[in-house]
C-alpha positions in Angstrom: -148.5 -184.0 -19.3 -146.3 -181.0 -19.8 -143.2 -180.5 -17.7 -141.0 -177.4 -17.5 -138.3 -176.5 -15.0 -139.3 -179.4 -12.8 -143.0 -178.4 -12.6 -145.7 -180.7 -14.0 -148.8 -179.2 -15.6 -152.1 -181.1 -16.1 -153.5 -179.6 -19.3 -157.2 -179.5 -20.0 -158.1 -178.0 -23.4 -161.6 -176.9 -22.5 -162.5 -175.5 -25.9 -161.7 -177.6 -29.0 -163.4 -178.8 -32.2 -163.4 -181.4 -34.9 -165.1 -179.6 -37.7 -166.0 -180.3 -41.3 -165.8 -177.2 -43.5 -165.1 -179.2 -46.7 -166.7 -178.1 -49.9 -168.8 -181.2 -50.0 -170.5 -180.1 -46.8 -171.5 -176.6 -48.1 -175.2 -176.1 -48.5 -176.1 -175.5 -52.1 -177.0 -171.8 -52.6 -175.3 -170.8 -49.4 -171.8 -171.5 -50.3 -170.8 -167.8 -49.8 -171.6 -168.1 -46.1 -170.0 -171.5 -45.6 -166.8 -170.3 -47.3 -167.0 -166.9 -45.6 -167.2 -168.5 -42.1 -164.1 -170.7 -42.6 -162.3 -167.9 -44.3 -162.9 -165.8 -41.2 -161.5 -168.6 -39.0 -158.5 -168.9 -41.3 -157.9 -165.2 -40.8 -157.8 -165.7 -37.0 -155.4 -168.7 -37.7 -152.9 -166.2 -39.1 -152.6 -164.5 -35.7 -150.5 -167.5 -34.4 -146.8 -167.8 -35.0 -145.9 -168.2 -38.7 -144.4 -171.6 -38.2 -147.8 -172.9 -37.0 -149.7 -171.8 -40.1 -151.5 -174.4 -42.3 -152.5 -174.1 -45.9 -156.2 -173.3 -46.4 -157.1 -176.7 -47.9 -155.9 -178.6 -44.8 -157.7 -176.1 -42.6 -161.1 -177.1 -44.0 -161.1 -180.6 -42.4 -158.4 -182.3 -40.4 -158.2 -186.1 -39.9 -158.4 -188.0 -36.7 -154.7 -188.7 -37.0 -154.1 -184.9 -37.2 -156.2 -184.4 -34.1 -154.3 -187.0 -32.2 -150.9 -185.6 -33.1 -151.8 -181.9 -32.6 -153.7 -182.4 -29.4 -152.1 -185.4 -27.5 -148.8 -186.4 -29.1 -147.3 -182.9 -29.6 -149.8 -180.6 -27.9 -149.3 -181.5 -24.3 -153.0 -181.9 -23.7 -154.1 -184.5 -21.1 -157.8 -184.0 -21.6 -159.8 -182.3 -24.4 -163.4 -181.0 -24.2 -165.3 -180.8 -27.5 -167.6 -177.8 -28.1 -170.3 -178.0 -30.8 -171.2 -175.4 -33.4 -173.9 -176.7 -35.7 -174.4 -174.0 -38.4 -176.7 -176.2 -40.4 -178.0 -173.2 -42.4 -174.6 -173.3 -44.2 -173.2 -176.8 -43.7 -175.3 -179.9 -44.8 -174.2 -182.1 -41.9 -173.4 -179.3 -39.5 -170.0 -177.6 -39.1 -169.1 -179.3 -35.8 -171.8 -181.4 -34.2 -172.1 -183.5 -31.2 -172.3 -186.6 -33.4 -169.2 -185.6 -35.3 -167.3 -185.1 -32.1 -168.6 -188.3 -30.5 -167.1 -190.3 -33.4 -163.7 -189.9 -31.6 -164.9 -191.4 -28.3 -164.1 -195.0 -29.4 -160.5 -194.1 -30.2 -159.7 -191.7 -27.4 -162.1 -192.8 -24.6 -161.8 -191.0 -21.4 -159.3 -188.5 -22.8 -162.1 -186.5 -24.3 -165.5 -185.1 -23.2 -168.2 -184.4 -25.7 -170.4 -181.4 -25.0 -173.9 -180.9 -26.4 -175.7 -177.8 -27.5 -179.2 -176.4 -27.6 -181.0 -173.7 -29.6 -184.2 -172.5 -27.9 -185.7 -171.6 -31.2 -186.1 -175.3 -31.9 -188.9 -175.6 -29.2 -190.1 -178.9 -28.0 -188.2 -180.9 -30.6 -185.0 -179.2 -29.4 -185.8 -180.1 -25.8 -186.3 -183.7 -26.7 -183.0 -183.7 -28.6 -181.2 -182.2 -25.6 -182.7 -184.9 -23.3 -181.7 -187.6 -25.7 -178.1 -186.3 -26.1 -177.8 -185.9 -22.3 -178.7 -189.6 -21.9 -176.6 -190.9 -24.8 -173.4 -188.9 -24.1 -173.8 -188.4 -20.3 -173.5 -184.6 -21.0 -171.6 -182.5 -18.5 -171.8 -179.3 -20.6 -173.3 -177.6 -23.6 -172.1 -174.9 -26.0 -174.4 -172.0 -27.0 -174.0 -169.8 -30.0 -176.4 -166.9 -29.4 -175.7 -165.3 -32.8 -176.3 -168.5 -34.8 -178.8 -168.1 -37.7 -182.0 -170.1 -37.6 -184.4 -169.5 -40.4 -185.2 -165.8 -40.4 -183.8 -165.4 -36.9 -180.2 -164.1 -36.5 -179.8 -164.8 -32.9 -181.3 -165.2 -29.4 -180.7 -164.0 -25.9 -180.2 -166.1 -22.8 -182.9 -164.0 -21.2 -185.6 -165.0 -23.8 -188.4 -167.0 -22.1 -187.8 -170.0 -24.4 -184.1 -169.9 -23.5 -185.0 -170.0 -19.8 -187.0 -173.1 -20.5 -183.9 -174.8 -22.0 -181.6 -173.5 -19.2 -184.0 -175.0 -16.6 -184.0 -178.3 -18.5 -180.2 -178.2 -18.7 -180.1 -177.8 -14.9 -182.7 -180.4 -14.3 -180.8 -182.9 -16.4 -177.7 -182.4 -14.2 -175.7 -180.7 -16.9 -173.6 -178.2 -15.0 -171.5 -176.3 -17.5 -172.9 -173.8 -20.1 -170.2 -172.5 -22.5 -171.4 -169.4 -24.2 -169.7 -167.8 -27.2 -169.5 -164.2 -26.3 -166.7 -162.5 -28.1 -165.3 -161.8 -31.6 -167.8 -162.3 -34.3 -167.4 -164.5 -37.3 -168.7 -163.4 -40.6 -171.6 -163.3 -41.4 -173.0 -163.4 -37.8 -173.9 -160.2 -36.1 -171.5 -158.8 -33.5 -174.1 -157.4 -31.2 -175.7 -160.9 -30.9 -172.6 -161.8 -28.9 -173.0 -159.1 -26.3 -172.4 -160.4 -22.7 -175.3 -158.6 -21.0 -177.7 -161.5 -21.0 -175.2 -163.7 -19.1 -175.6 -161.5 -16.1 -179.3 -162.1 -15.7 -179.2 -165.8 -16.5 -176.3 -166.5 -14.1 -178.1 -165.0 -11.2 -181.3 -167.0 -11.9 -179.6 -170.3 -12.5 -177.2 -170.8 -9.6 -176.9 -174.5 -10.4 -175.2 -173.8 -13.7 -171.6 -172.6 -14.4 -171.5 -170.1 -17.2 -168.1 -170.2 -19.0 -168.0 -167.2 -21.2 -165.8 -168.2 -24.1 -163.5 -165.5 -25.5 -164.4 -163.4 -22.4 -166.7 -161.1 -24.4 -163.9 -159.6 -26.5 -163.8 -156.8 -27.3 -166.1 -156.0 -24.3 -163.5 -157.0 -21.8 -164.5 -154.4 -19.2 -168.2 -155.3 -19.5 -167.4 -158.9 -19.0 -165.1 -158.3 -16.0 -167.4 -156.1 -14.1 -170.2 -158.6 -14.6 -168.1 -161.7 -13.8 -166.7 -160.4 -10.6 -170.1 -160.3 -9.0 -171.4 -163.6 -10.4 -169.8 -166.5 -8.6 -170.8 -168.9 -11.3 -169.4 -167.0 -14.3 -166.0 -168.1 -15.6 -163.6 -166.7 -18.2 -162.9 -169.0 -21.1 -159.5 -168.0 -22.5 -160.0 -169.4 -26.0 -159.0 -166.7 -28.5 -157.4 -164.7 -25.7 -154.3 -166.8 -25.8 -154.4 -168.0 -29.4 -155.4 -164.7 -30.9 -153.5 -162.2 -28.8 -150.5 -163.7 -27.0 -148.4 -163.7 -30.2 -150.0 -161.1 -32.4 -151.0 -158.5 -29.8 -148.7 -159.0 -26.8 -149.5 -155.7 -25.0 -153.2 -156.1 -25.5 -152.9 -159.7 -24.3 -151.2 -158.4 -21.1 -154.0 -155.9 -20.6 -156.8 -158.5 -21.1 -155.0 -161.0 -18.8 -154.4 -158.3 -16.2 -158.1 -157.2 -16.1 -159.2 -160.9 -15.8 -156.7 -161.6 -13.0 -157.6 -158.5 -11.1 -161.4 -158.7 -11.4 -162.3 -162.4 -12.1 -159.3 -164.2 -10.5 -157.1 -167.2 -11.4 -159.7 -169.6 -9.9 -162.3 -168.7 -12.6 -160.2 -168.8 -15.7 -160.0 -171.8 -18.1 -157.6 -172.5 -21.0 -158.9 -173.4 -24.4 -156.8 -173.7 -27.6 -159.8 -173.4 -29.9 -158.3 -176.2 -32.0 -158.2 -176.3 -34.9 -158.2 -172.5 -35.2 -154.8 -172.9 -33.5 -152.9 -175.9 -32.2 -152.4 -176.1 -28.4 -148.6 -176.7 -28.3 -147.4 -173.2 -28.7 -150.2 -171.8 -26.5 -149.4 -174.1 -23.6 -145.7 -173.5 -23.8 -146.1 -169.8 -24.3 -148.5 -169.4 -21.3 -146.2 -171.4 -19.0 -143.3 -169.0 -20.0 -145.3 -165.8 -20.0 -145.0 -163.1 -17.4 -146.7 -159.8 -17.0 -144.5 -157.1 -18.6 -142.5 -155.1 -16.1 -143.8 -151.7 -17.3 -145.7 -148.9 -15.5 -148.8 -149.4 -17.6 -149.1 -153.0 -16.2 -148.0 -152.3 -12.6 -151.5 -152.5 -11.1 -152.2 -156.0 -12.4 -151.6 -159.2 -10.4 -148.7 -161.5 -11.5 -149.1 -165.1 -12.5 -147.4 -167.7 -10.3 -146.6 -171.2 -11.3 -149.7 -172.4 -9.3 -151.8 -169.8 -11.1 -150.8 -171.2 -14.4 -151.5 -174.8 -13.3 -155.0 -173.7 -12.3 -155.7 -171.9 -15.6 -154.2 -174.5 -17.8 -156.1 -177.4 -16.4 -157.0 -177.7 -12.8 -159.9 -175.2 -12.9 -161.6 -177.0 -15.8 -160.9 -180.4 -14.2 -162.8 -179.3 -11.2 -165.8 -178.1 -13.3 -165.9 -181.4 -15.2 -164.9 -183.8 -12.4 -161.8 -184.9 -14.3 -159.4 -187.0 -12.2 -156.0 -185.3 -11.7 -153.0 -187.3 -10.8 -151.9 -186.6 -7.2 -148.5 -185.2 -8.2 -150.2 -182.5 -10.3 -152.7 -181.4 -7.7 -152.3 -178.3 -5.6 -153.0 -178.1 -1.8 -156.6 -177.3 -1.0 -157.3 -173.7 0.0 -160.6 -172.8 1.6 -162.6 -169.8 0.3 -161.9 -167.9 3.6 -158.1 -168.4 3.2 -158.0 -167.6 -0.6 -157.1 -164.2 -1.7 -159.7 -162.3 -3.6 -158.9 -161.1 -7.1 -156.8 -158.0 -6.9 -156.6 -158.1 -3.1 -152.8 -157.9 -3.0 -153.0 -154.7 -4.9 -155.7 -152.9 -2.9 -154.6 -152.2 0.6 -157.1 -152.0 3.4 -160.0 -153.5 1.3 -161.4 -156.9 0.5 -159.9 -156.5 -2.9 -162.3 -156.9 -5.8 -164.7 -159.1 -3.9 -168.1 -157.6 -4.3 
């Protein structure tokens, strides 16, 4: 629990990893891609405050003790949600698999949630694996990498017929949350394979699923916002937004946050540190302290309140994942009819951004 100025914040890090990019895990003959991938991540790491930077060797693979210190002991996180990224084309045992993440369940128990994944290009075998993982780990969510390489294929779309078969299976299995990487590319993946357009179609057709668009489609922030405002089951995952922009690009960070607050709204935004690209401590503390700049160029954006920050930093994700929140850190219930629409306080005489 994080406390500042008498206010208590329940922190859910809804986008974290426990990866293995060690040299021993690089696929022979594909070392350039395994190294290139983690080098790109390490470049993003440099966008955090200098005092938070690690050396490259440590960055390849952290220990369980590192995770506990960075996440729970120092990082203010009450609950962490692991997202998987397999990349078995380049990493022998996978970069960050469900099995790797689940190894921490014995130590941290109900402080972590392990999400699964699927790749529709794996066909029936992939469906069977999804069903097995759902049963074994009681999955509440999956993470999708639409630009991941698979044989000769360099990506898929959520609108592909086979992807629809997997989304239907996900919904039938009672898995509610679909986290989709739609944002900055990582070398050598293709940027256009992360376009957000396919989320729009899928979200309309699968109302039983919540689509958390991780990295909010950056750099396509307008495309994402104008899609998410009309889709009630599309959420903005702030991983990379906070870690990559808050320190290194503060004015762009204000613009992105302003667009999200105006169009998408504080009830559909979730915090993720993207550990171990960055550690959560400075991100949590920075977001609690952050205010929209008092400049003309930001004057038409909503302002964050303390309650807004509590929602974004944990309460929204807790609701999606049915995570119990201590009574003293809950907010009073507000019905949909009473709630203000995104941007409503800035648009007189209208229903705000409600479409």
